C-alpha positions, 0 to 999 in steps of 0.5 A, a space after each residue: 828802102 822805101 817804107 810802106 804802110 797798109 790800111 783798109 781801102 775804105 777811107 772811113 777807117 784810117 788805120 796806121 799800118 805801115 809796111 815800114 819798121 815804124 808806125 803807130 797803131 794797136 788793136 782798137 776796141 769798138 767805141 763810137 769815137 776811137 782815135 789813136 791817142 797819145 803816141 807816134 812813130 818815126 823813121 829816120 830818113 836820108 838826105 832830102 827824105 829820099 831813102 829810109 835805112 834799116 840801121 837808122 830806124 828809131 822809135 818814138 811810139 807809145 800808144 796809150 792804153 786809154 784812147 782819148 778822143 781826138 779824131 771822130 771815126 765811124 763805129 768800128 765793126 767786128 771785121 775792121 782791122 786796125 794796127 801795124 803791118 810791118 815786114 822790115 825790122 820785125 825784131 824791133 817790133 817784137 813784144 809791142 802790145 799795141 801792134 797788129 799785123 795786117 794781111 797784104 792779101 786782104 782786099 781791104 788792105 792798101 799799101 801806101 808809101 811812107 814819107 818824111 817830107 819834114 826832113 827837107 825843112 829840118 834846117 829851117 823849122 824847129 822840129 825833132 825828127 820824131 815829128 817827121 812821120 807824124 806830120 806826114 801820117 796826119 796829112 795822109 790819114 786825116 789824124 792829129 797824132 802828137 808825140 808825148 815823149 822825147 824818145 822812142 819806145 821799144 818793148 822788152 819782155 820780162 823773160 828777155 829782161 831775166 836773161 843774162 847779157 852777152 857780156 855777162 855770159 863772157 865775164 861770168 858776172 853782171 859787168 857794167 859796160 859801155 857800147 861803142 860803135 866805131 864806124 858806120 855804113 860804107 855808103 855814108 862815110 861822112 859820119 865816121 870818126 877816126 878809129 885811132 881817136 875812138 881807140 884813144 877814148 877806150 884806152 883812157 877809160 881802161 880799168 874804169 869802164 869796159 867798152 863793148 864794140 858792136 857793128 853790123 856785118 858788111 859795114 865799116 867797123 875797124 877793130 878796137 883793142 881792149 874791147 869785148 868784141 861783139 862785131 857781127 855777133 848780134 842781130 837787131 834784137 840782141 842789140 836791143 837787149 844789149 842796150 838794155 843792159 848797157 851803162 852807156 853808149 858811144 857812137 856817131 849819128 846812127 841807130 845806136 844813139 836812138 836805141 840808147 834813148 828808146 830802150 828802157 834802162 834796167 833796175 839800178 841804172 839811171 832812168 836816162 842812159 848816158 850817151 855821147 854822140 860824135 856828130 860833126 856837122 852833117 845833121 842839125 842839133 835840134 833834129 837829132 839830139 836827145 835832151 840827156 845825150 852829149 851831142 858833140 856837133 860843129 854846126 855853125 862853126 864851118 861855112 858848109 854847116 853854118 845854117 844847119 846840117 849839110 846832109 852830105 853822105 861822102 867825103 870821097 867818091 866810092 865808084 859804085 855809080 851812086 849819084 852821091 859820088 858826083 862832085 856837087 854831092 861830096 863833102 866840101 871840106 875834107 881834112 885828111 881822110 875825115 870831114 873837117 867837122 869830124 876832124 875838129 872833134 878831138 878825143 879829149 872832148 869826147 873823154 870829157 863828156 864821158 867823164 861828166 857822167 862819172 863826175 856827176 854821179 850818174 854812173 860809177 867806175 868798175 870795181 877791181 873785181 869787175 875790171 878783172 872779170 871784164 878782161 875775161 870777155 876781152 880775151 874770149 873775143 880777141 879773135 873775130 872773123 868780122 875782120 876777114 869779111 870780103 870787101 864790097 864795091 862800096 867798102 873797097 876804096 875806103 879799106 884800101 885808103 886806110 891800108 895805104 895810110 898804114 903801109 910800113 916803110 921798107 924794112 931794109 933787110 933784103 939783099 942781092 938779086 935773084 929769081 923767084 918761081 912759084 911752083 908747088 904741086 905736081 902740075 907746077 913743079 913739072 913746069 918749074 923743073 923745065 924752067 929751072 933746067 933751062 935757066 941753068 942750060 942758058 948759063 944763068 947763075 942767079 940764085 933761085 927760090 922755089 916757093 910752094 904752100 906746104 909739104 903737100 905741094 913740095 915734099 922732101 923728094 922734090 926738094 932734093 931734086 932741085 937742090 943740085 941746081 942751087 935752088 932754095 925751096 921756100 914754104 909760104 905757109 911757114 913764112 905766113 906764120 911770121 907775115 900773116 895774110 888774109 888769103 894765100 893761094 896760087 895767084 896770091 902767092 906770087 906778090 907774096 913771094 916777091 915781098 918776102 923773098 930774100 932778094 932786094 931785086 927780084 925777077 919773078 918767073 911763072 913756072 910755065 915760063 921758058 926763058 930763051 936767053 940768060 935774063 940776068 942782063 935785065 937788072 942792068 938795063 937803064 929802064 930798070 935802074 931808072 924806075 925800079 920796075 919792069 912789066 911786060 904787056 898783056 893782050 888788050 882785053 875787048 872789055 877792060 876792067 874799068 869798074 875796078 879802077 873806079 872802085 880803087 879810086 884810080 883814073 882809068 888809063 887806056 894803056 896796056 894791061 900787065 902780063 905777070 908771067 915775068 916781073 922785074 922789081 927793086 923792092 926798095 924803090 917799089 915797096 909801097 906799091 908791092 905792099 898794096 898789090 899784096 893787099 889787093 891779092 889777099 882780098 882776092 875774093 873781091 878783086 878776082 871777080 873784076 880782074 883775071 888773077 893777080 895780073 892787073 893788081 900790079 897795074 892798079 897798085 902802081 898807078 894808084 900810088 903814082 909809082 913809075 915803071 918801064 915796059 918794053 915797047 914790043 907787043 906779045 908775039 902769039 904762038 899756039 898755046 904760048 906767048 912770047 915777050 921781048 926786051 927793050 931792044 926787040 929780042 925774044 927773051 921769054 916764052 910763056 906756055 900759059 895755055 899748054 903747060 908742060 905735063 908729065 905725060 908729055 901730051 903737049 902738042 909741038 908748037 911751031 916757032 917755040 924755041 928750045 922745045 927739044 931741050 924742054 922735052 928732054 928735061 921732062 923725060 929725065 924727070 919722068 925717069 927719076 921721079 914717081 910723080 908723087 905717087 908714093 903718097 897714095 900707095 896705101 890707098 890704091 892697089 900697087 900697079 903690077 910690073 909683070 908683062 904676062 896676062 893671066 885670066 882675072 880670078 873674078 872673071 871679066 870686069 862688067 861695066 854698065 854704061 848709062 847716058 844721061 840726056 833729056 828729050 830736048 837734046 834728041 838730035 845731039 844724043 843720037 849723034 853721040 850714040 853713033 859716035 860711040 857705036 863707031 868705036 870698039 865699044 860697039 852698038 847696043 852697049 849703053 843704056 839711056 836715062 832721060 830726064 823725067 823730073 818735074 824740077 824747074 831748075 835745070 841743075 836739079 833736073 840733071 842731078 835727079 837724072 844722074 841719081 836715077 841712072 846710078 840707081 839703075 846701074 846699082 840694080 844691074 849687078 855690074 862691077 862698074 857704072 859708067 856715066 856719060 853725057 850726051 855731047 861727046 866724041 870718043 877715042 876709037 879704041 875706047 873699050 880696049 883702053 878701058 880694059 887695059 887701064 890698070 887701076 880698072 883691071 886691077 880693081 883698084 879704082 873706086 872713082 874715076 874720070 875719062 875726061 880731063 878739062 885741065 883738072 889739077 893733079 895731086 900725083 901722076 903715074 906716067 907708066 899706067 896712064 892716070 893721075 890722082 886729082 885734087 877733089 876740090 878741083 874736079 869739075 866736068 861730069 862728061 864721063 865718070 866711072 864708079 865702082 859699085 861700092 862707090 855707087 852704093 855709097 853715093 846713093 846712100 849719102 846723096 842728100 848730104 851735099 847740095 851741089 851739081 853732080 860733077 861736084 857732088 860725086 868727087 866730094 863723096 869720094 873724098 869723104 870716103 877716102 878713095 883717090 879720084 883717078 883720071 885717065 891720061 890721055 882723055 878718052 872722051 872729048 866734050 863737043 862745043 855745044 850749048 849747055 842745057 843748064 848754062 855751064 861754061 864751055 870746056 874741052 880736054 886738051 889731052 884728048 887723042 882720038 887714035 891713042 891706043 894702050 899697050 898690051 894688057 898687063 895683069 893685076 897684081 893679086 899679091 897687092 893689098 886693096 884698102 880702097 874697095 875694102 874701106 868702101 865696103 866697111 863704110 
């Protein structure tokens, strides 16, 4: 951060008013000679003065109320502005009576960059860093500012002083405490001391002194045990107030040590707050230390800091592209994962420095009552979401190295060999059903584990259906209680299932993988026995994810990426890389931004730990919607239907060259005959589907659908083409209204959302039973109106919210006979053709502003909030044309669109069935 200051452009009136957190000033009276008296300000700078960081800000500011003459200035006028202008770290400047804001837009105000050139000579000149800015300001503004106190100057109001500290609120009394910061910023790793050493210090003083751990979100602050954990729970001003109440401070060279000196102590404590700084050899003692602090340094003890601080930032490269990653800028002497200068500082030395404050009588130990109260705070803060914060480019390498150091040894409790399939939920259970049937058809006798996440993904009916194949169902959510992980979803479940399956040797198969031969022979191949791991190649990417290799500290290798539709591993031989793979996946909120799912996480982990593996030499053989993998002798053994997964509606296209397709389809037909697709869970929320084959006239008359096409003036040609396509179906011409964008929003998503709102509002006024929202870039099924009229959820008036277009949305349940599935609300996307009951329209309009999201996300969330199922027509009656999106959305299409599909003869609604969904809508 480059600090800036503002001053009037008239050079006759030099006013210290920086746009940095640190400056000097005050609203001056109007004497003939009005100097800035005693006082100065200083901002902690980075190496060679090239950067200024918020967390390193420290103050040495104390303007006197009496402005003694030191610089002759012209007589001030009533229009003069003198004082401080600051934008950054404004919380630190609160309550300072000597600071005045300046308006950047004022023509007399000039912004100037603040610099601290003195830092470049700190190893050679006898200055403390409080002098840094004063020298530069004196030169820049023609002043003679002189520091008069060896500390900063931060103001706390009487009201703030009267408030309880956060520790007091947790413990119920005024408990003495030390603040500890056991980490730092990820981009300056050289300042860190080992967390185990901090823990040793905390443990030593347990019962005598209570430590309170602090740390800023996004920085490295590993959890300590036995502390009151306030990491991520204090903003800068709250940290200042916490320091005010603190008995002492333990930290590295960071903002906290400067606050320890700058913030006054509360009544009853010594005027100089105890502070122990684990400094090492990065910065010279005379530049950083305060007289009453215990500044533990190694300057002069090592060749790299024999003449002063080394001012280097990193012990190892972080892969973020920063020049500080260059070899000439890294620490020259690393011991393990610490710089040698920090490794030389033992916990015993820190303990003795803290003990000195007790022995000397500066502070007292906790009383038994205070120690008991302190435990309340420890218990109350035992759970802190700080540890679940996502990784960043700068933090990932350090965090991964720390994880690697703590990987446990192989537990040795796993036995035998078997197959693991992750196949929870309707979509993947359908595919797993085919895979399991095919394995048994091919004569594979290996035990199989079918992993899922919760009862919702695999109920008792589904369990019983696969038990006859010798399949054991494993609930990952139950296993997670014993083996917790940070994140566990679909892709993450695959490495998790490998780790915690009961088998020692595991063949992982994706649910949509179809074996061609019995794969048991793979366990006996020489390649597997030699390495303990076999991976199969993926398609080579046009732009391989090289950056993530750098983030993880792995030299990039130009070799085949991994395809994880099938993985063969010996857990005993590969335990460490498998654990690291799992760690990459439980931090999927970072890694999946750089790699596609779990696949390359295996590759990275094995290369990071130099673990050997084998890979068949033959490349993938591509089929339409599937990819074929081969063994070491060149025989096809797996057919992974990654782009055309089996579905219960059997709308899968026939793939030329796909082996055993007839058998696979017969497995699906048998599944359709014996399973209701999970619809039993939704019977109470949807009208029962009629079974009679007669066609009585609906009691309420014909269902009226009001169609509205949403468009904008820029897409006239596209819209007219779509309207012609619709008119060519049995819908006919003139049966759709047009809602053009007439909003003034510059944001395109807001424009589209507003236009949909207007269309729904007009649809509500029409008096129709349903409103159909259409986009303007569509193809249509030829029998569009006929299929809608014969869609049973609609003609039974059970439908509240539905879609006629499926861009591969995850189903919760499938009704094959009645051509629809119920979708997972959080998985819904694509607003190409949405059908809403008038009650749903009314509810959506009433609650439109409660959810800030695009329409295709907003409406499903409102439907879920209302408690109505989201029904998708199967197959899709709409196809999305591949044209450029107005708002920049990703292109997608419906794989199950059939332009010539025609529903069977109309089946009447069952008037004896209950209808909770519409009733609930009316009630809400």
